All heavy atoms as an XYZ file, in Angstrom:
653
protein
N      -2.007      8.063     -9.735
C      -3.014      9.088     -9.978
C      -2.371     10.388    -10.439
O      -2.983     11.426    -10.344
C      -3.859      9.324     -8.742
C      -4.829      8.209     -8.413
S      -6.167      8.024     -9.579
C      -7.116      9.488     -9.300
N      -1.127     10.304    -10.906
C      -0.516     11.526    -11.434
C      -1.264     11.952    -12.691
O      -1.726     11.107    -13.442
C       0.960     11.282    -11.741
C       1.769     11.151    -10.481
C       3.262     11.034    -10.748
O       3.672     11.071    -11.915
O       3.999     10.905     -9.783
N      -1.503     13.186    -12.927
C      -0.897     14.352    -12.293
C      -1.639     14.858    -11.058
O      -1.187     15.794    -10.419
C      -0.945     15.392    -13.405
C      -2.176     15.060    -14.167
C      -2.271     13.552    -14.117
N      -2.779     14.253    -10.700
C      -3.531     14.722     -9.542
C      -2.778     14.477     -8.242
O      -2.652     15.365     -7.408
C      -4.897     14.041     -9.467
C      -5.694     14.417     -8.235
S      -7.181     13.431     -8.039
C      -8.186     14.098     -9.338
N      -2.289     13.261     -8.058
C      -1.552     12.877     -6.857
C      -0.192     12.336     -7.275
O      -0.067     11.702     -8.316
C      -2.303     11.791     -6.091
C      -3.688     12.134     -5.570
C      -4.364     10.898     -5.020
C      -3.610     13.216     -4.522
N       0.801     12.555     -6.437
C       2.144     12.048     -6.705
C       2.617     11.215     -5.526
O       2.103     11.338     -4.402
C       3.106     13.212     -6.949
N       3.602     10.379     -5.779
C       4.193      9.572     -4.723
C       4.675     10.489     -3.593
O       5.340     11.485     -3.845
C       5.365      8.763     -5.276
C       6.005      7.882     -4.257
N       5.414      6.724     -3.814
C       7.154      8.003     -3.569
C       6.179      6.161     -2.920
N       7.249      6.920     -2.744
N       4.295     10.172     -2.372
C       4.695     10.973     -1.225
C       3.680     12.018     -0.794
O       3.858     12.661      0.236
N       2.617     12.225     -1.569
C       1.574     13.170     -1.154
C       0.904     12.670      0.121
O       0.848     11.468      0.390
C       0.517     13.327     -2.243
C       0.973     14.181     -3.402
O       2.074     14.750     -3.328
O       0.225     14.275     -4.393
N       0.386     13.591      0.898
C      -0.349     13.267      2.115
C      -1.835     13.183      1.798
O      -2.363     14.022      1.060
C      -0.119     14.340      3.183
C       1.316     14.380      3.620
O       1.842     13.405      4.102
N       1.961     15.521      3.435
N      -2.504     12.172      2.367
C      -3.932     11.965      2.146
C      -4.655     11.909      3.475
O      -4.146     11.356      4.443
C      -4.186     10.648      1.412
C      -3.505     10.432      0.076
C      -3.798      9.021     -0.426
C      -3.949     11.467     -0.930
N      -5.853     12.455      3.512
C      -6.759     12.289      4.636
C      -7.910     11.430      4.136
O      -8.549     11.763      3.131
C      -7.264     13.640      5.131
C      -8.200     13.624      6.339
C      -7.508     13.013      7.553
C      -8.665     15.035      6.654
N      -8.127     10.306      4.800
C      -9.079      9.300      4.357
C     -10.236      9.197      5.341
O     -10.010      9.103      6.550
C      -8.405      7.907      4.270
C      -7.105      7.958      3.503
C      -9.352      6.863      3.705
C      -7.202      8.386      2.098
N     -11.464      9.185      4.831
C     -12.633      8.891      5.650
C     -12.852      7.389      5.585
O     -13.437      6.868      4.621
C     -13.854      9.650      5.138
C     -15.098      9.359      5.956
O     -15.101      8.500      6.832
N     -16.170     10.079      5.668
N     -12.387      6.670      6.587
C     -12.451      5.204      6.601
C     -13.866      4.678      6.818
O     -14.121      3.490      6.613
C     -11.512      4.644      7.663
S      -9.778      4.974      7.297
N     -14.790      5.535      7.211
C     -16.178      5.116      7.391
C     -16.950      5.160      6.075
O     -18.037      4.598      5.977
C     -16.865      6.009      8.420
N     -16.392      5.800      5.061
C     -17.064      5.953      3.769
C     -16.402      5.012      2.764
O     -15.388      5.343      2.161
C     -16.959      7.408      3.307
C     -17.825      7.712      2.102
O     -18.410      6.771      1.521
O     -17.908      8.891      1.731
N     -16.969      3.836      2.591
C     -16.351      2.815      1.744
C     -17.226      2.389      0.567
O     -16.910      1.414     -0.104
C     -15.994      1.575      2.578
O     -17.190      1.052      3.166
C     -14.977      1.916      3.659
N     -18.298      3.097      0.288
C     -19.165      2.775     -0.850
C     -18.939      3.812     -1.945
O     -19.110      5.009     -1.699
C     -20.633      2.748     -0.423
C     -21.614      2.298     -1.489
C     -21.343      0.845     -1.887
C     -23.033      2.456     -0.999
N     -18.550      3.391     -3.143
C     -18.224      4.342     -4.204
C     -19.440      4.964     -4.893
O     -19.580      4.957     -6.108
C     -17.394      3.508     -5.179
C     -17.868      2.123     -4.983
C     -18.254      2.018     -3.533
N     -20.324      5.477     -4.111
C     -21.481      6.189     -4.630
C     -21.745      7.366     -3.706
O     -22.055      7.160     -2.538
C     -22.702      5.267     -4.667
O     -23.811      5.939     -5.188
N     -21.523      8.591     -4.188
C     -21.179      8.992     -5.550
C     -19.720      8.671     -5.875
O     -18.903      8.443     -4.970
C     -21.411     10.498     -5.544
C     -21.174     10.915     -4.139
C     -21.637      9.756     -3.297
N     -19.389      8.667     -7.175
C     -18.013      8.397     -7.588
C     -17.035      9.392     -6.985
O     -17.366     10.563     -6.794
C     -18.053      8.565     -9.113
C     -19.479      8.463     -9.482
C     -20.263      8.963     -8.307
N     -15.837      8.913     -6.669
C     -14.826      9.784     -6.082
C     -13.503      9.027     -6.035
O     -13.390      7.929     -6.564
C     -15.256     10.209     -4.671
C     -14.723     11.582     -4.281
O     -13.814     12.102     -4.961
O     -15.220     12.127     -3.286
N     -12.513      9.621     -5.369
C     -11.200      9.022     -5.208
C     -11.186      8.231     -3.900
O     -11.586      8.745     -2.851
C     -10.098     10.111     -5.185
C     -10.223     11.035     -6.393
C      -8.715      9.475     -5.091
C     -10.109     10.358     -7.724
N     -10.708      6.981     -3.963
C     -10.691      6.086     -2.817
C      -9.331      5.397     -2.697
O      -8.613      5.245     -3.677
C     -11.752      4.982     -2.966
C     -13.154      5.457     -2.804
C     -13.835      6.020     -3.874
C     -13.811      5.345     -1.591
C     -15.146      6.463     -3.740
C     -15.117      5.785     -1.439
C     -15.783      6.344     -2.516
N      -9.032      4.954     -1.486
C      -7.907      4.057     -1.246
C      -8.496      2.657     -1.211
O      -9.503      2.415     -0.537
C      -7.201      4.387      0.089
C      -6.131      3.354      0.401
C      -6.613      5.782      0.045
N      -7.877      1.727     -1.951
C      -8.425      0.392     -2.022
C      -7.343     -0.661     -2.170
O      -6.214     -0.363     -2.573
C      -9.397      0.269     -3.196
C      -8.754      0.245     -4.577
C      -9.498     -0.729     -5.454
C      -8.802      1.622     -5.188
N      -7.718     -1.880     -1.826
C      -6.927     -3.060     -2.157
C      -7.761     -3.826     -3.164
O      -8.866     -4.262     -2.859
C      -6.652     -3.911     -0.913
C      -5.918     -5.179     -1.258
C      -4.565     -5.143     -1.567
C      -6.579     -6.389     -1.322
C      -3.878     -6.298     -1.912
C      -5.911     -7.546     -1.660
C      -4.561     -7.496     -1.966
O      -3.900     -8.634     -2.325
N      -7.250     -3.978     -4.390
C      -8.039     -4.575     -5.466
C      -7.570     -5.979     -5.851
O      -7.934     -6.497     -6.894
C      -8.032     -3.676     -6.687
C      -6.659     -3.511     -7.307
O      -5.686     -4.065     -6.761
O      -6.565     -2.819     -8.336
N      -6.766     -6.597     -5.021
C      -6.243     -7.910     -5.334
C      -4.822     -7.845     -5.869
O      -4.135     -8.858     -5.947
N      -4.379     -6.662     -6.269
C      -3.030     -6.465     -6.776
C      -2.163     -5.698     -5.789
O      -0.959     -5.857     -5.763
C      -3.047     -5.716     -8.112
C      -3.802     -6.441     -9.184
C      -5.016     -5.954     -9.637
C      -3.303     -7.607     -9.741
C      -5.715     -6.618    -10.623
C      -3.997     -8.282    -10.725
C      -5.209     -7.785    -11.175
N      -2.765     -4.825     -5.006
C      -2.038     -4.018     -4.043
C      -2.884     -2.853     -3.573
O      -4.006     -2.656     -4.022
N      -2.330     -2.078     -2.647
C      -2.994     -0.866     -2.159
C      -2.776      0.229     -3.197
O      -1.656      0.434     -3.671
C      -2.415     -0.419     -0.807
C      -2.620     -1.491      0.258
C      -2.990      0.922     -0.368
C      -4.034     -1.609      0.765
N      -3.841      0.920     -3.559
C      -3.728      2.001     -4.536
C      -4.765      3.068     -4.270
O      -5.691      2.887     -3.480
C      -3.860      1.454     -5.965
O      -5.098      0.811     -6.141
N      -4.589      4.193     -4.938
C      -5.533      5.298     -4.883
C      -6.103      5.440     -6.284
O      -5.351      5.665     -7.242
C      -4.845      6.609     -4.439
C      -5.844      7.751     -4.407
C      -4.181      6.434     -3.087
N      -7.411      5.275     -6.411
C      -8.058      5.274     -7.719
C      -9.411      5.951     -7.643
O      -9.995      6.088     -6.575
C      -8.273      3.847     -8.230
C      -7.017      3.047     -8.426
C      -6.226      3.517     -9.605
C      -5.011      2.640     -9.842
N      -4.186      3.116    -10.921
N      -9.903      6.333     -8.810
C     -11.273      6.835     -8.910
C     -12.186      5.627     -9.054
O     -11.960      4.774     -9.910
C     -11.436      7.756    -10.110
C     -12.839      8.280    -10.258
C     -12.925      9.360    -11.346
N     -14.279      9.806    -11.512
C     -14.939     10.614    -10.704
N     -14.335     11.073     -9.615
N     -16.169     10.974    -10.930
N     -13.191      5.547     -8.191
C     -14.138      4.436     -8.206
C     -15.539      4.947     -8.490
O     -15.924      6.018     -8.025
C     -14.154      3.714     -6.861
C     -12.846      3.128     -6.346
C     -13.089      2.416     -5.021
C     -12.230      2.204     -7.360
N     -16.274      4.151     -9.251
C     -17.688      4.448     -9.463
C     -18.431      3.146     -9.698
O     -17.880      2.203    -10.280
C     -17.899      5.410    -10.624
C     -17.431      4.929    -11.958
C     -17.632      5.965    -13.054
O     -18.769      6.376    -13.282
O     -16.627      6.347    -13.655
N     -19.645      3.081     -9.214
C     -20.476      1.915     -9.438
C     -20.787      1.841    -10.929
O     -21.073      2.854    -11.557
C     -21.768      1.985     -8.619
C     -21.551      1.984     -7.114
S     -20.664      0.555     -6.468
C     -21.843     -0.742     -6.766
N     -20.703      0.656    -11.498
C     -20.943      0.453    -12.927
C     -22.160     -0.444    -13.093
O     -22.048     -1.607    -13.450
C     -19.706     -0.145    -13.582
N     -23.323      0.107    -12.837
C     -24.551     -0.685    -12.813
C     -24.877     -1.292    -14.169
O     -25.521     -2.328    -14.238
C     -25.715      0.173    -12.320
O     -25.867      1.299    -13.149
N     -24.405     -0.681    -15.261
C     -24.699     -1.241    -16.579
C     -23.981     -2.564    -16.812
O     -24.342     -3.331    -17.681
C     -24.356     -0.244    -17.694
C     -22.883      0.015    -17.891
C     -22.305      1.092    -16.990
O     -22.923      1.510    -16.010
N     -21.113      1.550    -17.305
N     -22.953     -2.859    -16.042
C     -22.200     -4.111    -16.194
C     -22.745     -5.232    -15.315
O     -22.311     -6.366    -15.431
C     -20.724     -3.887    -15.860
C     -19.975     -2.967    -16.810
C     -18.560     -2.747    -16.310
C     -19.960     -3.551    -18.205
N     -23.632     -4.922    -14.445
C     -24.174     -5.945    -13.564
C     -24.112     -5.492    -12.120
O     -23.451     -4.533    -11.768
N     -24.801     -6.216    -11.306
C     -24.929     -5.876     -9.900
C     -23.579     -5.875     -9.201
O     -22.793     -6.820     -9.343
C     -25.866     -6.880     -9.232
C     -26.323     -6.564     -7.828
C     -27.078     -5.243     -7.783
C     -27.211     -7.678     -7.316
N     -23.295     -4.809     -8.488
C     -22.113     -4.679     -7.629
C     -20.786     -4.679     -8.392
O     -19.785     -5.154     -7.886
C     -22.097     -5.746     -6.544
C     -23.322     -5.765     -5.701
N     -23.689     -4.712     -4.905
C     -24.282     -6.703     -5.543
C     -24.822     -5.003     -4.291
N     -25.199     -6.196     -4.661
N     -20.768     -4.151     -9.609
C     -19.531     -3.978    -10.360
C     -19.022     -2.561    -10.129
O     -19.804     -1.611    -10.036
C     -19.754     -4.189    -11.859
C     -20.020     -5.619    -12.240
C     -18.744     -6.435    -12.286
O     -17.714     -5.968    -12.756
N     -18.804     -7.657    -11.809
N     -17.706     -2.415    -10.012
C     -17.088     -1.114     -9.780
C     -16.108     -0.836    -10.913
O     -15.295     -1.697    -11.269
C     -16.339     -1.089     -8.422
C     -15.650      0.238     -8.199
C     -17.309     -1.398     -7.282
N     -16.193      0.362    -11.474
C     -15.221      0.803    -12.485
C     -14.070      1.472    -11.739
O     -14.291      2.370    -10.921
C     -15.856      1.783    -13.455
C     -14.905      2.247    -14.546
C     -15.649      3.121    -15.555
N     -14.813      3.408    -16.695
C     -14.016      4.466    -16.805
N     -13.963      5.353    -15.827
N     -13.293      4.643    -17.881
N     -12.846      1.042    -12.011
C     -11.644      1.545    -11.344
C     -10.806      2.256    -12.399
O     -10.429      1.642    -13.401
C     -10.849      0.393    -10.707
C     -11.746     -0.389     -9.730
C      -9.601      0.920    -10.016
C     -11.159     -1.704     -9.275
N     -10.530      3.524    -12.179
C      -9.764      4.281    -13.162
C      -8.741      5.172    -12.476
O      -8.802      5.408    -11.280
C     -10.689      5.114    -14.052
O     -11.434      6.033    -13.281
N      -7.812      5.657    -13.269
C      -6.730      6.493    -12.774
C      -6.733      7.822    -13.508
O      -7.164      7.908    -14.657
C      -5.396      5.780    -13.003
O      -4.326      6.593    -12.598
N      -6.213      8.861    -12.861
C      -6.038     10.150    -13.534
C      -4.910     10.063    -14.555
O      -4.851     10.839    -15.494
C      -5.740     11.249    -12.513
N      -4.019      9.095    -14.384
C      -2.900      8.882    -15.294
C      -3.411      8.117    -16.512
O      -3.844      6.967    -16.400
C      -1.795      8.106    -14.590
C      -0.531      8.015    -15.396
O      -0.569      8.040    -16.616
N       0.587      7.890    -14.714
N      -3.343      8.741    -17.688
C      -3.894      8.139    -18.903
C      -3.079      6.947    -19.411
O      -3.501      6.279    -20.349
C      -4.015      9.194    -20.013
O      -2.718      9.763    -20.255
C      -4.990     10.290    -19.613
N      -1.926      6.665    -18.802
C      -1.153      5.479    -19.181
C      -1.817      4.191    -18.707
O      -1.468      3.108    -19.165
C       0.262      5.549    -18.616
C       1.115      6.620    -19.240
C       2.532      6.611    -18.665
O       2.792      6.030    -17.610
N       3.448      7.242    -19.374
N      -2.765      4.307    -17.794
C      -3.431      3.142    -17.232
C      -4.881      3.093    -17.695
O      -5.611      4.077    -17.591
C      -3.380      3.169    -15.702
C      -1.967      3.111    -15.172
C      -1.313      4.272    -14.784
C      -1.296      1.905    -15.077
C      -0.011      4.229    -14.313
C       0.000      1.849    -14.601
C       0.639      3.013    -14.222
O       1.915      2.973    -13.754
N      -5.297      1.938    -18.186
C      -6.678      1.744    -18.630
C      -7.575      1.463    -17.439
O      -7.142      0.879    -16.442
C      -6.762      0.556    -19.589
O      -5.970      0.773    -20.717
N      -8.816      1.857    -17.564
C      -9.810      1.542    -16.535
C     -10.100      0.038    -16.569
O      -9.944     -0.613    -17.604
C     -11.083      2.339    -16.771
N     -10.482     -0.499    -15.435
C     -10.868     -1.899    -15.359
C     -12.005     -2.041    -14.368
O     -12.377     -1.079    -13.686
C      -9.684     -2.802    -15.013
C      -8.995     -2.489    -13.693
C      -9.259     -3.231    -12.555
C      -8.061     -1.463    -13.599
C      -8.621     -2.967    -11.355
C      -7.415     -1.193    -12.407
C      -7.700     -1.946    -11.289
O      -7.074     -1.668    -10.110
N     -12.597     -3.215    -14.304
C     -13.753     -3.456    -13.445
C     -13.472     -4.613    -12.502
O     -12.768     -5.559    -12.860
C     -14.991     -3.773    -14.288
C     -15.425     -2.627    -15.132
N     -14.894     -2.393    -16.378
C     -16.302     -1.627    -14.897
C     -15.453     -1.299    -16.885
N     -16.303     -0.824    -16.005
N     -14.037     -4.519    -11.321
C     -13.972     -5.583    -10.317
C     -15.341     -5.661     -9.631
O     -16.057     -4.668     -9.533
C     -12.940     -5.272     -9.221
C     -11.521     -5.354     -9.651
C     -11.018     -6.791     -9.512
N      -9.614     -6.863     -9.858
C      -9.150     -7.065    -11.078
N      -9.965     -7.187    -12.083
N      -7.858     -7.131    -11.307
N     -15.633     -6.839     -9.129
C     -16.814     -6.979     -8.282
C     -16.523     -6.260     -6.977
O     -15.395     -6.309     -6.466
C     -17.115     -8.438     -7.994
C     -17.603     -9.209     -9.173
C     -17.880    -10.641     -8.755
C     -18.299    -11.464     -9.937
N     -18.485    -12.879     -9.577
N     -17.513     -5.603     -6.437
C     -17.356     -4.910     -5.165
C     -16.883     -5.878     -4.085
O     -16.042     -5.530     -3.256
C     -18.676     -4.247     -4.766
C     -18.678     -3.361     -3.542
C     -17.670     -2.227     -3.686
C     -20.062     -2.795     -3.283
N     -17.338     -7.119     -4.146
C     -16.956     -8.122     -3.142
C     -15.514     -8.614     -3.311
O     -14.980     -9.261     -2.420
C     -17.917     -9.308     -3.202
O     -17.872     -9.911     -4.485
N     -14.881     -8.318     -4.439
C     -13.512     -8.764     -4.700
C     -12.455     -7.728     -4.340
O     -11.282     -7.906     -4.678
C     -13.337     -9.139     -6.176
C     -14.081    -10.404     -6.539
O     -14.477    -11.157     -5.620
O     -14.290    -10.635     -7.745
N     -12.860     -6.647     -3.701
C     -11.907     -5.607     -3.316
C     -12.205     -5.139     -1.902
O     -13.290     -5.377     -1.382
C     -11.957     -4.432     -4.282
C     -13.254     -3.664     -4.243
S     -13.287     -2.224     -5.305
C     -13.320     -2.981     -6.891
N     -11.232     -4.497     -1.306
C     -11.410     -3.898      0.011
C     -11.220     -2.397     -0.146
O     -10.101     -1.937     -0.400
C     -10.391     -4.449      1.004
C     -10.570     -5.901      1.331
S      -9.281     -6.531      2.436
C      -9.463     -5.461      3.843
N     -12.304     -1.648     -0.042
C     -12.220     -0.190     -0.112
C     -11.918      0.312      1.288
O     -12.690      0.105      2.220
C     -13.523      0.417     -0.666
C     -13.785     -0.129     -2.075
C     -13.435      1.935     -0.671
C     -15.113      0.284     -2.664
N     -10.768      0.940      1.442
C     -10.311      1.409      2.750
C     -10.962      2.710      3.163
O     -11.117      2.990      4.344
C      -8.789      1.568      2.752
C      -8.041      0.297      2.465
C      -8.290     -0.715      3.552
C      -7.420     -1.936      3.371
N      -7.597     -2.887      4.450
N     -11.326      3.565      2.177
C     -11.985      4.821      2.508
C     -11.886      5.834      1.389
O     -11.112      5.690      0.443
N     -12.703      6.880      1.515
C     -12.768      7.966      0.542
C     -11.710      9.016      0.878
O     -11.567      9.408      2.041
C     -14.161      8.605      0.585
C     -14.417      9.657     -0.482
C     -15.813     10.254     -0.336
N     -16.857      9.267     -0.458
C     -17.552      9.035     -1.567
N     -17.309      9.727     -2.657
N     -18.498      8.116     -1.583
N     -10.972      9.471     -0.126
C     -10.007     10.551      0.069
C     -10.787     11.850      0.195
O     -11.548     12.225     -0.700
C      -9.005     10.631     -1.116
C      -8.076     11.825     -0.950
C      -8.205      9.341     -1.230
N     -10.625     12.527      1.316
C     -11.357     13.782      1.536
C     -10.436     15.012      1.496
O     -10.911     16.142      1.453
C     -12.176     13.758      2.833
C     -11.288     13.494      4.045
C     -13.271     12.706      2.745
C     -12.023     13.591      5.371
N      -9.115     14.769      1.500
C      -8.142     15.871      1.410
C      -6.814     15.300      0.982
O      -6.468     14.172      1.310
C      -8.006     16.547      2.770
C      -6.982     17.650      2.793
C      -7.206     18.977      2.528
C      -5.595     17.525      3.104
N      -6.017     19.670      2.653
C      -5.021     18.815      2.996
C      -4.780     16.456      3.446
C      -3.669     19.041      3.234
C      -3.430     16.679      3.677
C      -2.903     17.981      3.574
N      -6.076     16.081      0.196
C      -4.707     15.705     -0.117
C      -3.841     16.939     -0.188
O      -4.323     18.045     -0.432
C      -4.596     14.880     -1.401
C      -5.028     15.589     -2.662
C      -4.106     16.276     -3.442
C      -6.346     15.550     -3.079
C      -4.494     16.927     -4.608
C      -6.743     16.195     -4.232
C      -5.810     16.871     -4.997
O      -6.206     17.500     -6.146
N      -2.556     16.771      0.060
C      -1.610     17.878      0.033
C      -0.226     17.365     -0.268
O       0.031     16.171     -0.227
N       0.650     18.278     -0.585
C       2.018     17.898     -0.935
C       3.003     18.886     -0.359
O       2.653     19.999      0.007
C       2.177     17.811     -2.454
C       1.803     19.077     -3.151
C       2.625     20.111     -3.478
C       0.518     19.473     -3.585
N       1.932     21.124     -4.091
C       0.611     20.762     -4.176
C      -0.753     18.877     -3.547
C      -0.451     21.442     -4.708
C      -1.823     19.570     -4.079
C      -1.661     20.828     -4.655
N       4.230     18.470     -0.301
C       5.295     19.312      0.205
C       5.793     20.216     -0.910
O       5.935     19.784     -2.048
C       6.437     18.447      0.721
O       7.530     19.251      1.086
N       6.087     21.472     -0.598
C       6.609     22.388     -1.615
C       8.122     22.458     -1.582
O       8.732     23.150     -2.377
C       6.006     23.800     -1.491
C       6.300     24.399     -0.114
C       4.525     23.765     -1.776
C       5.909     25.849      0.023
N       8.737     21.758     -0.659
C      10.190     21.842     -0.524
C      10.916     20.587     -0.834
O      10.560     19.569     -1.125
């Protein structure tokens, strides 16, 4: 998620909020690994489809069925070390 988030940043996650509506940044397991991505429901693609995208433009957005991923929670705060 660079430049928004970098490796080693601290995240505060609301683990009770696992539905990507409204769209926001989430921690998820998408079948490839644990990652932090922007998620949004993609109703135009069909029922329960989620668009997964990154702030890093080197990575293309992709779609997964909501049932094919485990959303761990919504990122509600992040911070980094200045030293």
